[in-house]
Backbone bond lengths (Angstrom), bond angles and torsions (degrees), N, CA, C in turn:
res aa  C-N    CA-C-N  psi(-1)  N-CA   C-N-CA  omega(-1)  CA-C   N-CA-C  phi
1 M - - - 1.446 - - 1.522 111.13 -
2 K 1.356 116.39 -35.23 1.446 120.11 179.97 1.527 110.72 -63.99
3 R 1.368 116.48 -39.74 1.463 119.46 178.59 1.517 111.02 -63.77
4 K 1.345 118.04 -40.42 1.454 121.09 -179.89 1.526 110.10 -64.24
5 T 1.333 117.29 -41.81 1.460 121.52 178.54 1.520 110.46 -63.65
6 S 1.335 117.76 -42.79 1.463 121.51 178.92 1.521 111.20 -64.19
7 L 1.328 117.31 -42.08 1.454 121.57 178.65 1.524 110.51 -62.69
8 L 1.322 116.48 -46.43 1.462 120.38 179.18 1.517 111.31 -62.40
9 A 1.328 117.15 -40.57 1.460 120.94 178.80 1.527 110.74 -63.17
10 A 1.334 117.63 -41.47 1.463 120.97 179.51 1.527 111.53 -64.92
11 V 1.327 117.05 -44.45 1.467 120.34 179.35 1.527 110.43 -65.61
12 A 1.329 117.10 -43.60 1.469 120.63 -179.93 1.524 110.97 -64.37
13 T 1.334 117.52 -40.17 1.461 120.94 178.75 1.524 110.60 -64.30
14 T 1.325 116.96 -43.84 1.465 120.38 178.27 1.524 110.65 -61.33
15 A 1.319 116.83 -44.98 1.462 120.46 178.73 1.525 110.87 -62.50
16 F 1.322 117.19 -41.17 1.466 121.30 -179.85 1.526 110.69 -63.99
17 I 1.350 116.55 -44.62 1.461 120.46 179.76 1.521 110.44 -62.96
18 C 1.338 116.38 -45.00 1.469 119.51 179.64 1.518 111.64 -65.31
19 A 1.324 116.84 -40.44 1.465 120.25 -179.59 1.516 111.19 -69.11
20 G 1.332 117.41 -30.35 1.454 120.87 -177.94 1.512 113.93 -89.54
21 A 1.313 118.30 -2.93 1.463 121.04 179.79 1.513 109.52 -64.14
22 P 1.329 116.57 145.23 1.460 118.89 -179.43 1.521 110.25 -63.50
23 A 1.294 115.99 112.29 1.459 121.28 -177.54 1.514 109.57 -95.90
24 S 1.328 116.06 102.82 1.455 119.13 177.18 1.521 109.73 -70.98
25 A 1.314 115.65 -30.74 1.457 119.98 176.34 1.519 108.58 -105.33
26 E 1.314 115.89 141.97 1.459 119.26 178.17 1.522 111.69 -66.81
27 D 1.330 117.72 -8.76 1.465 121.33 -179.39 1.524 113.47 -93.21
28 F 1.315 121.30 10.08 1.465 120.28 -176.00 1.529 110.13 -53.08
29 I 1.327 117.36 -59.24 1.463 120.93 168.80 1.514 104.94 -101.28
30 N 1.328 117.22 115.50 1.455 116.72 -175.90 1.519 114.43 -110.43
31 E 1.359 117.66 -2.40 1.461 117.91 177.41 1.526 110.40 -158.50
32 V 1.322 115.30 144.30 1.454 123.42 174.94 1.519 107.16 -124.06
33 R 1.334 116.28 134.50 1.471 121.34 178.71 1.520 109.47 -124.53
34 L 1.327 115.46 144.01 1.461 122.06 179.17 1.520 107.65 -144.22
35 G 1.339 116.63 136.99 1.457 118.21 -178.10 1.504 114.11 -156.35
36 V 1.330 114.28 174.13 1.458 123.73 175.70 1.523 106.84 -120.98
37 M 1.347 115.47 129.57 1.460 121.00 -174.89 1.528 110.99 -120.82
38 D 1.323 115.35 147.46 1.458 122.68 171.50 1.528 106.37 -81.15
39 H 1.326 117.10 110.94 1.461 122.49 -174.73 1.531 111.19 -68.72
40 D 1.323 115.57 130.23 1.471 121.70 176.66 1.527 110.07 51.17
41 S 1.310 115.00 53.17 1.460 123.67 -170.82 1.525 113.71 -50.41
42 S 1.318 115.54 131.92 1.469 120.91 178.82 1.529 111.61 -79.40
43 M 1.318 118.49 2.68 1.463 121.05 175.41 1.530 110.95 -66.05
44 F 1.340 116.87 -25.89 1.460 121.03 -173.95 1.522 113.77 -111.01
45 H 1.321 118.24 -21.60 1.457 122.41 -177.70 1.523 108.91 -168.40
46 N 1.317 116.21 173.48 1.459 119.70 176.35 1.523 109.61 -67.42
47 T 1.305 116.71 132.09 1.456 121.02 -179.63 1.522 110.13 -70.30
48 H 1.322 116.23 133.76 1.460 121.37 -179.61 1.514 112.99 -117.62
49 E 1.305 118.16 -10.95 1.460 120.81 179.95 1.520 109.49 -114.88
50 T 1.286 116.84 -164.81 1.458 123.88 -176.85 1.530 112.71 -63.55
51 S 1.308 116.15 157.50 1.462 120.45 173.88 1.531 110.72 -96.31
52 D 1.338 117.31 3.87 1.466 120.70 176.68 1.527 109.30 -64.85
53 P 1.333 117.89 139.85 1.472 120.29 -177.32 1.529 112.66 -72.18
54 D 1.317 115.00 163.20 1.460 122.87 175.52 1.523 109.58 -106.29
55 I 1.326 115.42 150.34 1.456 122.49 169.65 1.522 105.84 -107.19
56 N 1.325 116.97 127.86 1.463 122.51 -179.21 1.517 109.12 -114.23
57 F 1.334 116.43 136.86 1.460 121.11 174.24 1.519 108.17 -138.11
58 E 1.337 115.09 149.59 1.460 119.78 -175.52 1.517 109.94 -154.09
59 L 1.331 116.09 141.25 1.460 123.27 172.29 1.514 108.00 -113.79
60 R 1.325 116.37 133.60 1.463 122.08 175.94 1.524 108.12 -114.06
61 F 1.328 115.34 137.37 1.454 121.95 -177.94 1.521 110.06 -109.84
62 A 1.325 116.47 162.48 1.461 121.07 177.77 1.522 109.54 -62.35
63 S 1.321 116.77 142.41 1.457 121.37 179.35 1.518 109.96 -71.50
64 P 1.338 117.80 126.17 1.461 119.61 177.20 1.529 110.86 -71.30
65 D 1.310 116.29 151.01 1.464 121.69 -177.03 1.524 113.19 -56.19
66 F 1.343 117.75 -34.62 1.461 119.43 -176.08 1.527 112.98 -68.83
67 L 1.340 118.16 -7.97 1.470 121.11 176.82 1.534 112.69 -100.92
68 D 1.318 117.57 6.71 1.470 120.47 179.23 1.526 112.15 -56.54
69 W 1.319 117.93 -35.88 1.462 122.33 -178.91 1.534 112.19 -61.92
70 A 1.350 116.90 -23.45 1.471 121.92 -176.96 1.528 111.38 -103.22
71 F 1.343 117.29 32.12 1.459 123.41 -179.63 1.527 112.13 66.77
72 A 1.338 117.06 29.79 1.467 124.70 171.72 1.528 114.48 52.67
73 P 1.328 118.59 57.59 1.470 118.96 175.94 1.527 110.45 -67.39
74 R 1.328 114.99 152.76 1.466 120.16 177.82 1.531 109.29 -100.54
75 P 1.341 117.86 128.81 1.464 120.25 173.37 1.528 109.47 -61.49
76 L 1.336 115.97 148.53 1.463 119.76 -178.84 1.517 110.36 -146.64
77 I 1.320 114.97 155.12 1.464 122.65 168.80 1.517 106.43 -134.59
78 G 1.322 115.85 150.62 1.457 118.26 -179.74 1.511 111.71 -167.47
79 G 1.296 114.17 -176.24 1.448 120.76 178.61 1.509 110.91 -157.37
80 T 1.318 115.49 150.57 1.451 122.76 174.46 1.523 106.50 -125.67
81 V 1.322 115.85 114.31 1.461 121.96 -173.18 1.518 108.93 -112.26
82 N 1.329 116.48 122.80 1.454 120.94 177.51 1.519 109.30 -77.08
83 T 1.320 117.01 136.78 1.469 121.09 -178.14 1.524 112.44 -82.11
84 G 1.328 117.80 -3.23 1.466 121.86 178.22 1.509 110.63 -122.27
85 S 1.317 116.63 -132.21 1.463 121.43 -176.41 1.523 113.21 -101.07
86 G 1.331 118.00 11.05 1.463 121.27 -178.79 1.512 112.75 -80.67
87 T 1.309 115.62 177.01 1.457 123.23 -177.35 1.523 110.93 -72.52
88 S 1.333 115.57 135.14 1.462 123.57 173.19 1.521 107.63 -115.14
89 F 1.338 117.03 158.50 1.459 119.25 179.07 1.517 111.45 -155.73
90 G 1.329 114.45 154.20 1.456 122.81 171.94 1.513 107.82 -110.12
91 Y 1.326 117.28 150.83 1.455 119.79 -177.45 1.522 111.66 -146.26
92 A 1.312 115.16 162.31 1.466 123.44 175.64 1.521 107.04 -146.36
93 G 1.312 115.95 154.29 1.454 118.88 179.80 1.507 112.28 173.86
94 L 1.326 115.00 -152.69 1.456 123.41 178.71 1.517 108.87 -125.85
95 G 1.340 116.30 143.62 1.456 121.42 -179.76 1.519 111.76 -128.15
96 W 1.323 115.73 137.98 1.455 122.89 178.13 1.520 108.59 -116.11
97 T 1.323 117.03 133.85 1.462 122.77 176.40 1.522 107.73 -119.40
98 F 1.332 116.09 126.47 1.458 121.68 -179.36 1.524 109.37 -120.32
99 D 1.319 116.85 122.58 1.469 122.17 179.48 1.524 110.28 -76.03
100 L 1.324 115.86 129.96 1.459 121.41 173.46 1.519 109.74 -92.65
101 T 1.326 115.81 -40.93 1.466 124.43 173.14 1.525 105.64 -140.60
102 E 1.306 117.41 -171.50 1.461 119.88 176.80 1.535 110.80 -64.65
103 A 1.320 116.92 -31.02 1.470 120.69 -177.07 1.526 113.66 -101.92
104 F 1.327 119.17 -37.56 1.465 121.72 -175.38 1.527 111.27 -94.56
105 F 1.332 115.78 144.47 1.453 121.35 179.65 1.526 110.12 -149.54
106 V 1.333 116.07 161.66 1.456 122.13 169.96 1.518 107.31 -119.59
107 D 1.318 114.90 153.52 1.453 120.65 -175.97 1.521 108.32 -140.62
108 V 1.328 117.88 135.59 1.457 122.35 175.93 1.522 109.31 -133.09
109 T 1.331 116.26 149.20 1.459 120.86 177.06 1.520 109.74 -134.30
110 L 1.325 114.86 153.95 1.468 123.13 173.14 1.515 107.43 -138.68
111 G 1.327 116.65 139.35 1.458 119.57 178.77 1.508 112.02 178.66
112 G 1.317 114.71 -155.37 1.450 121.78 -178.97 1.513 111.10 -127.16
113 A 1.336 116.01 161.76 1.464 121.55 -178.72 1.526 109.50 -142.08
114 V 1.327 114.60 157.02 1.455 122.91 171.68 1.518 106.35 -127.85
115 H 1.338 117.76 131.25 1.462 121.44 -173.08 1.524 111.64 -121.10
116 D 1.331 115.99 169.05 1.468 121.72 178.16 1.533 111.93 -110.20
117 G 1.325 117.93 17.60 1.465 122.32 -179.22 1.520 112.54 -83.26
118 E 1.321 115.42 -173.45 1.460 122.66 -177.62 1.533 111.61 -75.40
119 T 1.327 115.43 145.59 1.466 121.15 175.35 1.522 112.22 -128.90
120 N 1.328 117.13 0.05 1.471 120.92 -177.07 1.518 112.46 -130.01
121 G 1.303 117.85 40.71 1.454 120.37 177.51 1.513 112.67 125.51
122 K 1.300 114.93 145.05 1.460 122.91 179.44 1.530 109.14 -75.46
123 T 1.340 115.84 144.64 1.467 120.99 173.38 1.521 107.79 -121.11
124 A 1.320 116.94 -179.35 1.464 120.77 179.63 1.522 111.84 -64.73
125 T 1.337 117.53 -24.46 1.467 120.30 -176.61 1.522 113.05 -121.63
126 S 1.313 119.37 10.37 1.458 120.55 -179.01 1.522 111.27 -147.92
127 K 1.320 115.19 144.08 1.454 122.34 172.45 1.529 109.06 -78.72
128 D 1.315 116.74 167.18 1.463 122.20 173.01 1.525 107.16 -102.60
129 F 1.318 115.89 108.80 1.459 120.50 -176.82 1.525 112.87 -87.20
130 G 1.330 118.06 -5.67 1.458 121.69 174.00 1.512 115.07 82.31
131 C 1.308 118.61 -44.90 1.459 122.07 178.82 1.529 108.98 -152.06
132 R 1.306 116.10 162.35 1.463 121.78 -174.85 1.535 112.05 -72.37
133 A 1.325 117.80 -44.22 1.468 121.89 -178.78 1.523 109.75 -82.20
134 Q 1.310 116.77 136.46 1.463 123.04 -176.52 1.533 110.01 -137.10
135 F 1.306 116.17 165.37 1.460 121.56 167.85 1.526 107.24 -86.33
136 H 1.328 116.73 151.49 1.466 121.56 178.41 1.523 107.87 -136.16
137 E 1.320 115.61 130.67 1.463 120.31 174.90 1.525 108.62 -140.72
138 S 1.327 114.66 155.40 1.465 119.29 178.35 1.515 109.64 -147.90
139 A 1.322 114.88 160.98 1.463 122.29 175.10 1.524 107.74 -143.40
140 S 1.320 115.53 142.38 1.465 120.80 -179.58 1.517 109.49 -141.66
141 I 1.311 115.04 151.58 1.450 121.22 166.37 1.522 105.21 -120.09
142 G 1.339 115.63 131.81 1.450 118.79 -172.00 1.513 114.67 -132.50
143 Y 1.327 113.40 166.84 1.460 122.09 177.58 1.526 108.27 -132.32
144 R 1.357 116.43 126.76 1.465 122.71 177.06 1.524 109.80 -93.81
145 F 1.343 115.14 125.44 1.459 120.12 174.99 1.518 110.94 -78.98
146 D 1.322 116.31 -34.36 1.458 124.30 178.38 1.519 107.20 -159.56
147 K 1.340 118.87 -167.10 1.462 120.03 -175.72 1.527 113.57 -69.27
148 S 1.329 118.62 -14.86 1.462 121.32 -176.78 1.528 115.53 -113.04
149 N 1.310 119.59 -24.03 1.467 122.11 -170.70 1.529 112.45 -118.95
150 A 1.336 114.70 133.33 1.470 120.17 179.80 1.528 109.77 -148.97
151 V 1.325 115.39 157.35 1.467 122.08 171.63 1.525 108.03 -124.55
152 M 1.342 115.41 152.22 1.454 120.22 -176.65 1.518 110.96 -140.64
153 L 1.316 116.96 142.38 1.459 122.99 164.64 1.522 105.12 -92.09
154 S 1.332 116.89 125.53 1.460 120.50 -171.30 1.521 112.14 -129.55
155 V 1.317 114.37 151.82 1.460 122.31 170.03 1.530 106.28 -132.93
156 E 1.337 116.40 135.02 1.457 120.26 176.80 1.522 108.72 -129.78
157 H 1.324 115.21 148.64 1.460 120.53 -177.68 1.520 109.37 -136.09
158 M 1.324 115.35 140.11 1.456 121.98 177.03 1.528 107.46 -129.88
159 S 1.329 116.77 127.62 1.466 121.06 175.11 1.516 108.45 -161.13
160 N 1.342 116.39 172.13 1.469 119.16 -178.68 1.532 112.74 -103.67
161 A 1.308 118.11 10.23 1.471 122.91 177.30 1.527 111.74 55.70
162 S 1.327 116.36 34.01 1.468 123.49 179.25 1.529 113.54 63.14
163 L 1.336 117.31 25.16 1.462 120.84 174.68 1.525 111.21 -79.55
164 C 1.318 116.88 -18.32 1.468 122.09 175.69 1.529 107.83 -113.11
165 D 1.327 116.35 168.94 1.467 120.49 -177.06 1.521 112.50 -58.26
166 D 1.325 117.21 -44.30 1.461 121.19 178.66 1.511 109.54 -107.88
167 N 1.338 116.24 148.19 1.465 120.79 -177.18 1.521 109.30 -151.22
168 E 1.324 117.06 66.11 1.464 119.16 -177.76 1.524 112.79 -75.36
169 G 1.311 118.61 -30.06 1.455 121.94 178.07 1.517 113.46 69.45
170 L 1.311 115.52 165.61 1.462 123.10 -178.81 1.520 107.76 -143.76
171 T 1.328 117.62 126.66 1.457 122.03 179.11 1.521 109.12 -123.78
172 N 1.328 115.92 125.28 1.461 122.79 179.59 1.525 109.39 -117.20
173 T 1.314 116.54 145.68 1.466 121.50 174.56 1.517 108.57 -126.56
174 G 1.333 117.00 153.18 1.451 117.71 178.72 1.509 114.67 177.76
175 L 1.315 113.21 -167.79 1.455 123.54 -178.06 1.513 108.13 -118.27
176 R 1.352 116.78 131.69 1.464 121.28 179.09 1.515 110.50 -128.15
177 Y 1.321 114.39 150.82 1.460 123.12 175.29 1.538 107.36 -110.12
178 A 1.329 117.02 139.96 1.456 121.53 178.21 1.521 109.85 -124.25
179 Y 1.324 115.04 135.30 1.465 120.67 172.71 1.524 107.53 -118.16
180 T 1.332 116.14 119.38 1.453 122.60 179.31 1.522 109.08 -101.08
181 F 1.319 116.59 130.12 1.476 121.92 -179.61 1.513 111.28 -77.82
């Protein structure tokens, strides 16, 4: 529980610092996302952790000019917190949003994560993630109601790509709401 509290405090502090930074442009933070996820979703494999849901939150920032060459991804920070005894994690990375129509879009992210789960053996309620630092990626398909409000079906995955001895990974699925400033 102490690790989960420390992880949440670190993510919240980072979000607070970023949100409080002097924003010369009104686009510094340009989107906030909040969602509910099916923890360790059995859609992709046998569930090994809790069935308690996750709460996901994410801040997206304006794309800096030096990333224009890479289709202008937006830097992001976020966290997925399990409401029970399952693994929680904070993450950071880059996100790309591609419009399919005026209303429909797809979104992908790539980055890294730090989790509070097990790294030295599987237990009855936790996977063995092998190491604390992990890769994090997600994909969403979304619908915009207007210029500010959207909903998305999302899947996110965290694993170490076999860089550590164990690599059980964690895949969550869910529904997220996005508010664009």
